[in-house]
N, C-alpha and C positions, 0 to 999 in steps of 0.2 A: 505495499500501500504507498508505503514512503514514495517512491518516485513519483504515484497518483495526485500526493497529498504536496507536490512540489509544485505540479503542474498546476494545480487548484491556487495552491498560494501565489505563484506568479499571475493567476488569472486574478486574482484580488487585489494583488498590485496595478495590477493594468485597469484596474476598473476604479479605481483612486480619481482619472483623469480628468473625468467630467466636472466630478463633485469639486476636485481641485482649482481645476478652474473656474468655478462656478460661485466660490467664497473668494478664490482673489482679488476678481475682478481689475486687469489689469487693459490698458487699453495699447493692446497689441492683436495682430491680424493671428490666423490661427496658422498661418505656413512659419508665421516667426516663433509661435509657440512650440510650433513642432521641430523646428529648425534646433533652438533651444536644448527642447529635451534630448537630440540626437549628439548635440557636441558636446553635452556636458556628462550625461549618462555612457555616450559610444567612448566619449574622452577618457572616461574614469575607467570602461570594460576593457579599451585599449591600452591604457597604463597596465593593469591588470596583466594583461594577455604576454607584454612584453616584459616582465615581471616571472613567465611561467619558462620553462624549459622542455622541449619535445623529450619525451621521452624512447622514443625512438626512431631513428632517421626517415625522412617518406620514404618511399619505394621508388627505386628507381625509373626515370618515363615519366614520373607522377608530377613534376612541377606546372607544367604547362594547366593540367587539368586541374591543380588543387588551385592555382591562381584563377583561370576561369569559376571553379565552387567559389572561390573568395569574391571574386567580384561580381558575379553575379546573385549574392546572397547580401551584398552592401548595395545594389541597386533595387531589390528587393525592400528593403530597410528603408531607402531610401524615397522609393516611389510609394509605401503601400501611407503613408500622411496624404500627403499633398491630395492623392486619388479619392484619400475616404472621406478629404473636406469639401471636397470638389463633388463628391456623388450627393454628400448629406447638404448641401448647398443649393444641388438643382434638384431633389426629388425631397427634401424634408429630411430631417433625423432619422426618421421614425426607418423610412424606407431607408436611405442612405446605409444604416447602420446593419439590416436584417440584410441586405444584398450583401452588403460585405464580407458582416460575421456569416452567414449562411453559406458564403460562394467559398472561403476559407476551408473550410473540412471538405468539401467535393474538389476544390483542385487541389489541396495537396495530396488527398486520396486516387486519384487519378496521374499524379506528377511521379509518386510513389509506387504507382503501380507498373507504370512507365521504366521508370528505376531500377526497379527490383524485380521486373518480370514476375508480380504476384498479385494477384485482387486481393482489398481486403476480406476481414474476412463477415459472415452474414451476420454475427451479433454485433460488431460495426458498425456497419447502413444500419438495425435495425433502433440500434441507441443514438448515432446522428440521426436519422427522420424523426425517431421524438424529440429531444432536444431541439432540432431546426423551428418544428412545430412549435415548442414553447418559446423559443425566441420571437417568430413571428406574432402568437399571443399578446407576449410582454410589450411590442415594438405600439399594438392598437392598430394594426395595419387591415385589420379583417372587417372596416365600415366602410366595404361599397368601396368602389368605380372610382377609381385618378388619375390625373392626366400624368403619367409619366414624362418626363424627358431620357431620351432613348442615351443622350450624350451621360449623363448622371447615371444611367443602369450602368453603364460601359466603364465609370469610371470607378463605381463600387466594386463592379466584378475585378478590376485591375487591383481594387486595392485587395481582394480576397486571394488573387494569384499572386500577389506582392508577400502579403502572409507566407502563399504555401514555398512560394521560390525560395525565401531565408529560413526556413524550418527544414523541410527539403536539402539544400545546399550545405546546414548546419549538420544535418544525419548525416548526410555522406562524409564529412569530414570527420566526422566521429568515428565511424565507421573504419574510417584508415588510421585509426591511433591517434589521434586528436582529444585533449584533454578538453571538454566540454568549455572549460572557463577560458581557453584559447582560443576557439572555435570563435564562440561569441566575442571573444574583446577585439578580436581581428576583422569578423566583419563588421560590430560594431565602431570599430575602431576608421579603419575604413571610411564608413559611410558618417561617422562625427567628422572626419578633416573634409570631406566633401559639401557640408551643411554648414561651416563654417561661413564659406563667400553669401549662402541663402541667407543666413542668417543676419548677417549686414544690407544686404541689400533689402533683404523684406522689413529691417529696423532692428535695432537693440536698444532702445535710447529706454524701453520701460523697465530693462535690467538693473538702471539706475536707482529704481522704487522698492521700497521695503518688498511692499508684495508681489513684484516682478520679479526681484531675485528669489524671493520664498516660495514662489513656483515654477522656477524654474530649476531650483536643487533638489521640489520635492519630484518634479516630472523625472529629474535627471537619475537621479538617485535610487529614490522608491521604485516611482515607473516604468527603468529600464536596468539600473547597474541591477540592486536586488533583484529585481522579477526575471532579467531575462539569465543572471546565475542562476536563480530556481530552473527555468526553464530549459537552460542548455544542462546541466544535472538531471532532470527528468525527461529529457529527449535522451540523455548520453542510455538510459534505460528503458526508455519503452517505444514502440514503434513510433513512426509521421505520423501517421494514421488517427493514434489513439492521441496521441497530443493536441491534436487538430482540433478532435472532439473535446477534449477535455477543458481545453480554454473555452468553450463555450459558454463554462461560468462565467464568466465577463459581464453578461450583463445580468445576468441573475444578483451579484452580487452589488452592480452599481442601481440596480434597481430598488435593492434594499438599504444600499447608502442614500435614496434619493429619496424614501420612506422616513427614516429615521436621523438625517441630516439635514437637507433640504427641505424633511416637513415637505412632500410629497405625497400625494393621491392613489392607492393602491383600489382601482379596477377587480372586483368579480374575475372577468374575462382573464388581464393578467397573471393574479395570483394562479389561473387555472396553468397561465403557462410559465409560473416560477415550479409551478409543482413537475410541470414534463421535461423542464429543462434537469431538475435533479433528478427526475427517474431514469434521463438518458445519461446521465453523469455515473451516477450509481449504476446501471449496466455495463456500460463501456469501461469502467474503471476493477468495480469488483469483484464480480462474479468473473471477469474475462482474464484477470492480473497476470496468473501464470502463463499465460498462452501467450499473452500481449508482452510480458518484459522479456528484453533480451540483454543476453551478458554487455557489460560495462568494455568499451574496446580499450578505456584508460585505467581499467582496475588494474591494479598491480597483481601476480599470479600467487 
């Protein structure tokens, strides 16, 4: 259960992003906030990666493909937030979030099946379907037809694919013998370097305010550094598809934070959605944990 609990703890860290921004009330664009999050959190992870030493040398002839995996993973990290924000801007927070979060496990399942040449288990498919139904109900998307912007839908789906990209690339690096902390640090460290000019262009003056600095530190340290150390540790011990479904705990935790911290209200339909997410997470983690756990490639013999 420990790897599953690590991913759930990471999802809990992710879920505080919206609440932290609501409480901080800073005058900054979502792009600037997202870039600051990666610069701070990715920078710390990058420093941790530099402090790690590989336990085994990389296999001969693997340098180019390893560099490619790092590059693709960093592209996924960089692309996720602007695509996510574009999707929510075009079609609203509820629809944009559901499409992004809902497409992430599906995209991960497809990418991992192509990489490993093995289909996800029926249990994972059932658990993911239950949890995704819960995400839709929690979002309030069930109330009639609405006009959707195709560009926004593509952006949200692109965010889900970006998540799948850095998850599957990270798993591939771990399977090559990389320490999970080194994987997360390298991928996010590269993304942090690339995010710095984005932050400067988007505007960084808000970081000079107490609320702005506190927000950047929370998002960088808690929702990125701590979250992805936990995420990487769990990813080293679980399949990528199981990890992608377990992170659907994020909307569940975010809804509960909204209830207890921001004093938001919960509708009966949303309550059913929360229950379904919990059931899906239980199905994917508890009953199938022995089958889903994989040996940690970085653990000492």
